[in-house]
C-alpha positions in Angstrom: -70.6 103.8 -103.0 -71.2 100.6 -104.8 -73.5 97.6 -104.1 -71.7 94.3 -103.7 -72.8 90.8 -103.0 -71.0 88.4 -100.6 -71.8 84.7 -100.7 -72.2 82.7 -97.6 -73.5 79.2 -96.8 -76.8 80.8 -95.9 -77.3 83.0 -98.9 -76.0 86.3 -100.1 -75.1 89.3 -98.0 -76.1 92.5 -99.9 -73.7 95.2 -98.8 -72.4 98.7 -99.7 -68.7 99.3 -100.3 -67.2 102.8 -100.0 -63.6 103.6 -100.8 -61.8 107.0 -101.1 -60.8 108.4 -104.4 -57.2 108.1 -105.3 -54.4 105.6 -104.8 -54.6 102.6 -102.5 -54.7 100.0 -101.2 -56.1 101.2 -97.8 -57.1 99.5 -94.6 -60.7 98.2 -94.4 -63.4 98.7 -91.7 -66.7 96.8 -91.4 -69.4 99.1 -90.2 -72.4 97.2 -88.6 -75.8 98.7 -88.4 -78.2 99.0 -85.5 -81.5 97.2 -85.3 -83.1 99.5 -87.9 -80.8 98.2 -90.7 -78.9 99.8 -93.6 -80.3 103.2 -94.4 -79.2 106.6 -95.6 -77.8 107.7 -92.2 -75.5 104.7 -92.1 -74.5 105.2 -95.7 -73.5 108.8 -94.8 -71.5 107.4 -91.8 -69.7 104.9 -94.0 -68.9 107.8 -96.5 -67.5 109.9 -93.6 -65.3 107.2 -92.4 -64.1 106.3 -95.8 -63.0 109.9 -96.5 -60.6 109.4 -93.5 -58.6 106.8 -95.6 -60.6 103.6 -95.2 -62.4 101.1 -97.4 -65.7 100.7 -95.6 -68.0 97.7 -95.9 -71.6 98.2 -94.8 -73.3 94.8 -94.8 -77.1 94.0 -94.4 -76.8 91.9 -91.2 -80.5 90.8 -91.7 -79.9 89.4 -95.2 -81.4 86.1 -94.3 -84.8 87.9 -93.9 -84.6 90.0 -97.1 -82.3 92.4 -98.9 -81.9 95.7 -97.2 -84.1 97.5 -99.8 -87.0 95.3 -98.9 -86.7 95.0 -95.2 -88.8 98.2 -94.4 -87.6 98.4 -90.8 -89.5 101.6 -90.1 -91.5 102.0 -86.9 -91.1 102.5 -83.2 -90.8 100.2 -80.1 -94.0 101.7 -78.9 -95.7 99.4 -81.6 -95.7 95.9 -80.1 -95.8 94.2 -83.5 -92.8 96.2 -84.8 -90.9 95.5 -81.5 -91.6 91.8 -81.7 -90.3 91.7 -85.3 -87.1 93.6 -84.5 -86.3 91.5 -81.5 -87.0 88.4 -83.6 -84.4 89.7 -86.2 -81.9 90.4 -83.6 -82.4 87.0 -82.0 -81.9 85.3 -85.4 -78.3 86.5 -85.3 -76.9 83.6 -83.3 -73.2 83.4 -82.5 -72.8 80.7 -85.2 -74.4 83.0 -87.9 -72.4 86.0 -86.7 -69.1 84.0 -87.2 -70.3 82.6 -90.6 -71.0 86.2 -91.8 -67.8 87.7 -90.3 -65.7 85.2 -92.1 -67.4 85.8 -95.4 -67.0 89.6 -95.0 -63.3 89.4 -94.0 -62.6 87.0 -96.9 -64.3 89.5 -99.3 -62.2 92.3 -98.1 -59.0 90.4 -98.1 -59.4 89.6 -101.7 -60.4 93.1 -102.8 -57.7 95.0 -104.7 -58.4 98.3 -102.9 -57.9 96.7 -99.4 -54.6 96.7 -97.5 -54.2 93.8 -95.1 -53.7 91.9 -93.0 -56.0 93.3 -90.4 -59.4 95.1 -90.6 -61.4 97.1 -88.1 -65.1 96.8 -87.1 -67.5 99.2 -85.5 -71.0 98.4 -84.2 -73.9 100.4 -82.9 -76.6 99.4 -80.4 -77.3 95.7 -80.9 -74.3 95.3 -83.3 -71.8 96.4 -80.6 -71.8 92.9 -79.3 -71.4 91.6 -82.8 -68.3 93.7 -83.2 -66.8 92.3 -80.0 -67.6 88.7 -81.1 -66.0 89.3 -84.5 -62.8 90.5 -82.7 -62.9 87.4 -80.5 -63.6 84.9 -83.3 -61.0 86.4 -85.6 -58.3 87.7 -83.3 -55.6 87.6 -86.0 -57.8 89.5 -88.5 -59.4 92.2 -86.5 -56.9 95.0 -85.4 -59.5 97.1 -83.6 -63.2 96.9 -82.7 -65.6 99.6 -81.4 -69.0 99.4 -79.7 -71.1 102.5 -79.5 -74.1 102.5 -77.1 -73.9 98.7 -77.4 -76.5 96.7 -75.5 -76.4 93.5 -73.6 -72.6 93.3 -73.6 -72.5 91.8 -70.1 -75.2 89.4 -69.2 -75.5 86.1 -67.4 -75.7 84.2 -70.7 -72.9 81.8 -71.3 -72.2 83.4 -74.6 -72.3 87.0 -73.4 -69.8 89.2 -75.3 -68.0 90.2 -72.0 -66.9 86.5 -71.7 -65.1 86.7 -75.0 -62.7 89.6 -74.5 -59.9 87.4 -73.4 -59.6 86.0 -76.9 -59.2 89.5 -78.5 -55.8 90.5 -79.7 -56.7 93.9 -81.1 -57.8 97.0 -79.3 -61.4 97.5 -78.1 -63.4 100.7 -77.5 -66.7 101.0 -75.7 -68.8 104.1 -75.5 -71.7 103.7 -73.2 -74.9 105.8 -73.0 -75.6 107.0 -69.4 -79.4 106.4 -69.8 -79.5 102.9 -71.4 -81.7 100.2 -70.2 -79.9 97.7 -72.4 -76.5 98.5 -70.7 -77.1 99.6 -67.1 -74.4 100.6 -64.7 -73.9 97.1 -63.2 -73.5 95.6 -66.7 -70.9 98.3 -67.5 -69.0 97.4 -64.3 -69.2 93.7 -65.2 -67.7 94.4 -68.6 -65.0 96.6 -67.3 -64.0 94.0 -64.8 -63.7 91.4 -67.6 -61.7 93.8 -69.7 -59.3 94.5 -66.9 -58.9 90.8 -66.1 -58.2 89.9 -69.7 -55.4 92.4 -70.1 -56.8 93.3 -73.6 -56.0 96.9 -74.7 -59.2 98.9 -74.3 -61.0 102.1 -73.4 -64.4 102.1 -71.9 -66.2 105.4 -71.2 -69.5 106.8 -70.2 -71.2 109.5 -72.3 -72.7 111.3 -69.3 -76.4 112.3 -69.7 -76.7 110.7 -73.1 -79.2 108.3 -74.3 -79.0 105.0 -76.2 -78.5 105.9 -79.8 -76.5 109.2 -79.3 -74.1 108.5 -82.2 -76.7 107.9 -85.0 -78.5 110.9 -86.5 -82.2 110.9 -87.2 -83.5 109.7 -83.7 -84.6 111.6 -80.7 -81.6 110.2 -78.8 -79.0 111.6 -81.2 -76.6 114.1 -79.6 -74.4 116.1 -81.9 -71.6 116.6 -79.3 -71.6 113.0 -78.3 -71.6 111.9 -81.9 -68.6 114.0 -82.7 -66.8 112.6 -79.6 -67.6 109.1 -80.9 -66.0 110.0 -84.3 -62.9 111.3 -82.6 -62.6 108.1 -80.6 -63.2 105.9 -83.6 -60.6 107.7 -85.8 -58.0 107.6 -83.0 -58.7 103.9 -82.5 -58.4 102.9 -86.2 -55.5 105.3 -86.7 -53.5 103.5 -84.0 -54.3 100.0 -85.1 -54.8 100.0 -88.9 -51.8 101.6 -90.5 -52.6 103.3 -93.9 
């Protein structure tokens, strides 16, 4: 795993890049972090995915605030000050900023000698599930597959809600929903699935029964080993179908 810097009009994205040993080039996947940022558990996840034959980019989505090493996003939502800070960071990732960052990340990967094009994959967790969907919609010819795991607020009344974008996606989409998730209740899942069906986009949307928001990421009370392994199986199947090695 190496540290890389990706220039944007707003600054420099500090990121981690992981590639398997041996010959390449190989398809690339952008792994987007949850609200607690880049940390060892996501570095481990990036390594695991890379071992399956992918070059994995793990960017600090909050680089405008500070480098990942200085963000110090440790705390709980029971702490109102911490909660306010986290929601502020999430709110700062406007659709325009998300598109700017995605373009820079995709350009970086396209120029990298270890990366095989022309399409990359993207996977998001929690708040970045929507970012992954938006990336697939903003760059339909460059994203071959996108996955959202316990993604929140994917189908809201907002005019820029992710579910309104799925008709622009050309790649395949995957959604894994937590059963007990206040950020993505049953009615929101139904709204998303209706939009997916209407759009005709290739997709799979499934409920992880009895699981909580955060099931796929180790280190939290919500983590569920069986659900996490199921998420890995779905992820590898998705990328295996759409990102030829």
